[in-house]
FIMARZA-245423 format. One record per residue: x, y negated, z negated of N, C-alpha, C in turn; residue in three letters. Coordinates in Angstrom, 2 decimals. Atoms other than C-alpha are relative to their C-alpha. Layout:
BEGIN
REC       n_X       n_Y       n_Z      ca_X      ca_Y      ca_Z       c_X       c_Y       c_Z   miro
REC         X         Y         Z         X         Y         Z         X         Y         Z    ALA
...
***
This chain:
BEGIN
REC       n_X       n_Y       n_Z      ca_X      ca_Y      ca_Z       c_X       c_Y       c_Z   miro
REC     -0.55     -0.91      1.05      3.63     -6.32      3.89      1.52     -0.15     -0.09    MET
REC     -1.40      0.11      0.37      6.94     -6.65      2.08      0.84      1.20      0.50    GLU
REC     -0.67     -1.08     -0.62      9.47     -4.59      3.94      0.66      1.12     -1.01    LYS
REC     -0.50     -0.84      0.95     10.94     -3.09      0.69     -1.07      0.78     -0.83    GLU
REC      1.17     -0.49      0.80      7.55     -2.26     -0.87     -0.36      1.43      0.35    GLN
REC      0.65     -1.36     -0.22      6.48      1.28     -1.34     -1.30      0.14     -0.46    TYR
REC      1.43     -0.24      0.17      3.05      2.60     -1.27     -0.30      1.45     -0.30    PHE
REC      0.63     -1.26      0.17      0.92      5.58     -2.24     -1.09     -0.12      1.09    ILE
REC      1.07     -0.09     -1.00     -1.30      6.49      0.74     -0.67      1.37     -0.16    VAL
REC      0.70     -1.30      0.19     -3.94      9.07      0.07     -0.97      0.11      1.32    ARG
REC      0.81     -0.32     -1.20     -5.55     10.60      3.19     -1.09      0.87     -0.27    CYS
REC      1.21     -0.78      0.26     -8.86     12.23      3.62      0.25      1.43     -0.12    ASN
REC     -0.31     -1.48      0.13     -7.44     15.75      4.31      1.26      0.45     -0.02    SER
REC     -1.43     -0.25     -0.13     -3.74     15.47      4.60      0.76     -0.08     -1.27    ALA
REC     -0.68      0.05      1.31     -2.96     14.70      1.06      0.47     -1.39     -0.36    GLY
REC     -0.54      1.18      0.48     -0.96     12.04     -0.71      1.52     -0.28      0.43    VAL
REC     -1.33      0.12     -0.52      2.19     10.37      0.65      0.54     -1.43     -0.72    PHE
REC     -0.85      1.14      0.67      4.84      7.92     -0.79      0.88     -0.45      0.99    PHE
REC     -0.96      0.54     -0.84      6.69      5.60      1.41     -0.34     -1.43      0.35    GLY
REC      0.24      1.49     -0.39      6.99      2.16      3.05     -0.95      0.09      1.27    LYS
REC      0.92      0.08     -1.09      4.29      1.05      5.44      0.57     -1.07      1.15    ILE
REC     -0.61      0.65     -1.01      5.50      0.00      8.84     -1.03     -0.85      0.86    LYS
REC      1.07      0.43     -0.76      2.10     -0.64     10.57     -1.16      0.67     -0.37    ASP
REC      1.33     -0.67      0.41     -1.63      0.07     10.08     -0.99     -0.44      1.08    ARG
REC      1.10      0.27     -0.93     -4.49      0.32     12.55     -1.16      0.72     -0.60    ARG
REC      1.13     -0.63      0.55     -7.54      1.13     10.53      0.53      0.94     -0.97    GLY
REC     -0.35     -1.12      0.78     -7.12      4.49      8.87      1.33      0.70      0.50    GLY
REC     -1.18     -0.58     -0.60     -3.94      5.25     11.02      1.15     -0.95     -0.60    GLU
REC     -1.05      0.75      0.69     -0.78      4.23      9.01      1.29      0.57      0.47    VAL
REC     -1.34     -0.22     -0.34      2.74      4.29     10.40      0.89     -0.32     -1.30    ASP
REC     -0.85      0.07      1.18      5.14      4.95      7.47      1.35      0.27      0.29    MET
REC     -1.39     -0.27     -0.04      8.91      5.06      6.93      0.39      0.50     -1.31    GLU
REC     -0.61     -0.60      1.27     11.01      6.89      4.27     -1.13      0.64     -0.78    ASN
REC      1.17     -0.54      0.40      8.09      9.15      3.66      0.15      1.41     -0.72    VAL
REC     -0.01     -1.18      0.78      7.60     11.88      0.97     -1.34      0.44     -0.25    ARG
REC      1.37     -0.58      0.41      4.50     14.05      0.51     -0.03      0.28     -1.34    LYS
REC      0.07     -0.17      1.45      3.41     14.06     -3.06     -1.00      1.28     -0.06    VAL
REC      0.76     -1.20      0.02      2.28     17.79     -3.25     -0.63      0.23     -1.40    TRP
REC      0.40     -0.16      1.43      2.00     17.81     -7.04      0.62     -0.92     -0.92    TYR
REC     -0.72      0.75      0.85      2.58     15.33     -9.71     -0.49      0.27     -1.42    TRP
REC      0.34     -0.17      1.47      2.64     15.41    -13.60      0.32     -1.25     -0.67    SER
REC     -0.15      1.09      0.85      2.22     12.69    -15.96     -0.85     -1.26      0.45    GLY
REC      0.89      1.09     -0.40     -0.34     10.51    -14.14     -1.35      0.57      0.22    ALA
REC      1.43     -0.52     -0.22     -4.18     10.98    -14.12     -0.47     -0.01      1.34    ALA
REC      0.44      0.18     -1.27     -4.76      9.85    -10.63      1.01     -0.74      0.88    ALA
REC     -0.89      0.69     -0.74     -3.10      8.19     -7.69      0.16     -1.49     -0.36    VAL
REC     -0.14      1.37      0.53     -3.81      4.76     -9.14      1.02     -0.02     -1.04    GLU
REC     -0.97      0.03      1.17     -1.85      5.56    -12.26      1.38      0.32      0.55    GLN
REC     -1.18     -0.28     -0.69      0.87      7.17    -10.04      0.59     -1.18      0.66    LEU
REC     -0.47      1.25     -0.64      1.21      3.89     -8.18      0.52     -1.05     -1.00    ALA
REC     -0.27      0.97      1.05      1.42      1.87    -11.38      1.09      0.36     -0.94    LEU
REC     -0.78     -0.45      0.97      3.26      4.08    -13.85      1.02      1.01      0.46    ASP
REC     -0.87     -1.12     -0.41      5.05      6.74    -11.77     -0.39      1.26     -0.64    GLY
REC      0.29     -1.24      0.58      5.52     10.24    -12.95      0.67      0.00     -1.35    VAL
REC     -0.57     -0.05      1.18      6.21     11.11    -16.53      0.64      1.37     -0.35    LYS
REC     -0.61     -1.32      0.11      7.25     14.71    -16.09      0.65      0.32      1.34    ASN
REC     -0.60     -0.27     -1.36      9.60     14.66    -13.02      0.40      1.38      0.31    PRO
REC     -0.48     -1.53     -0.12     10.73     18.30    -13.55     -1.17      0.86      0.39    GLY
REC      1.14     -0.83     -0.37      7.16     19.53    -13.02     -0.64     -0.43      1.36    ALA
REC      0.58      0.54     -1.18      6.50     17.45     -9.87      0.57      0.75      1.30    CYS
REC     -0.33     -0.55     -1.37      6.58     18.73     -6.22     -0.19     -1.04      1.08    LYS
REC     -0.09      1.11     -0.98      7.46     15.97     -3.82      1.10      0.38      1.05    ILE
REC     -0.79     -0.56     -1.11      8.91     16.94     -0.45      1.29     -0.88      0.30    THR
REC     -1.22      0.78     -0.44     12.12     15.87      1.35     -0.58     -1.19      0.69    VAL
REC      0.34      1.31     -0.62     12.07     12.39      2.89     -0.01      0.11      1.44    GLU
REC      0.07      0.07     -1.53     10.91     12.03      6.50      0.26     -1.42      0.42    VAL
REC     -0.39      1.39     -0.39     12.47      8.98      8.33     -1.30     -0.87      0.41    PRO
REC      1.19      0.76     -0.35      9.03      7.97      9.86     -1.03      1.02      0.43    GLU
REC      1.32     -0.80     -0.40      5.44      9.44     10.47     -1.10     -0.87     -0.01    MET
REC      1.28      0.66     -0.04      2.03      8.48     11.17     -0.94      0.86     -0.81    THR
REC      0.95     -0.74      0.78     -0.67      9.54      8.66     -1.47     -0.55      0.48    VAL
REC      1.43      0.18     -0.41     -4.40      9.70      9.68     -0.96      0.00     -1.11    LEU
REC      1.02     -0.02      0.95     -7.59      8.96      7.78      0.40     -0.47     -1.38    GLU
REC     -0.36      0.59      1.29     -6.02      6.86      5.02     -1.29     -0.49     -0.77    ALA
REC      1.13      0.53      0.70     -8.63      6.19      2.37      0.35     -0.70     -1.14    ILE
REC     -0.66      0.85      1.14     -6.39      4.67     -0.30      1.36     -0.38      0.38    GLN
REC     -1.34      0.34     -0.30     -3.43      2.56      0.22      0.25     -0.93     -1.35    ILE
REC     -0.22      0.73      1.23     -1.93      1.30     -3.12      1.47     -0.33     -0.22    ILE
REC     -1.44      0.33      0.10      1.30     -0.73     -3.58      0.52      0.61     -1.29    PRO
REC     -0.60     -0.59      1.06      3.68      0.91     -5.97      0.79     -1.07     -0.84    CYS
REC     -0.86      0.92      0.84      5.19     -1.02     -9.02      1.39      0.44      0.14    SER
REC     -1.41     -0.42      0.09      8.94     -1.06     -9.35      0.46      1.15     -0.85    ASP
REC     -0.14     -1.14      1.05      8.75      1.25    -12.22     -0.41      1.37      0.69    ILE
REC      0.43     -1.20     -0.60      6.76      3.78    -10.20      0.73      0.39      1.20    ALA
REC     -0.79     -0.36     -1.11      8.79      3.55     -7.14      1.43      0.67     -0.49    THR
REC     -1.22     -0.57      0.53     12.06      4.28     -9.12     -0.42      1.42     -0.51    GLU
REC      0.40     -1.39      0.55     10.31      7.14    -10.90     -0.28      1.01      1.11    SER
REC      0.34     -1.00     -1.02      9.00      8.78     -7.83      1.34      0.29      0.87    ILE
REC     -1.28     -0.30     -0.76     12.24      8.34     -5.87      1.04      0.75     -0.60    ARG
REC     -0.78     -0.81      0.77     14.07     10.03     -8.51     -0.42      1.35     -0.31    ASN
REC      0.59     -1.30      0.05     12.02     13.12     -8.41      0.87      0.95      0.90    VAL
REC     -0.78     -0.90     -0.95     14.20     16.09     -7.08     -0.92      0.42      1.16    ALA
REC      0.55     -0.48     -1.38     13.41     17.08     -3.51     -0.57      1.45     -0.30    LEU
REC      0.70     -1.29     -0.06     10.89     19.96     -3.40      0.25      0.64      1.31    TRP
REC     -0.18     -0.57     -1.39     11.92     22.31     -0.64      0.39      1.45     -0.38    LYS
REC     -0.39     -1.45      0.09     12.57     26.06     -0.09      1.34      0.33      0.54    MET
***
């Protein structure tokens, strides 16, 4: 995997994550520069999110960035296009 490549990783019960993949062991994925995508607007599904990014960034809820984490039960791993990566990275941090 290319070091600068960002991915959308959808987990069985933990949700959707955006970040770089450091390592993978089956459904266990070590990620870097990770944000949880709690809610997005302007893409019909994670596949479109990875290709087109978000169209309504002000309506999205994407968390702060965590330097690294391991996600379990990954059921979809989709490389993000450059357009999607820029779009998602520019969504304001969702935090309380």
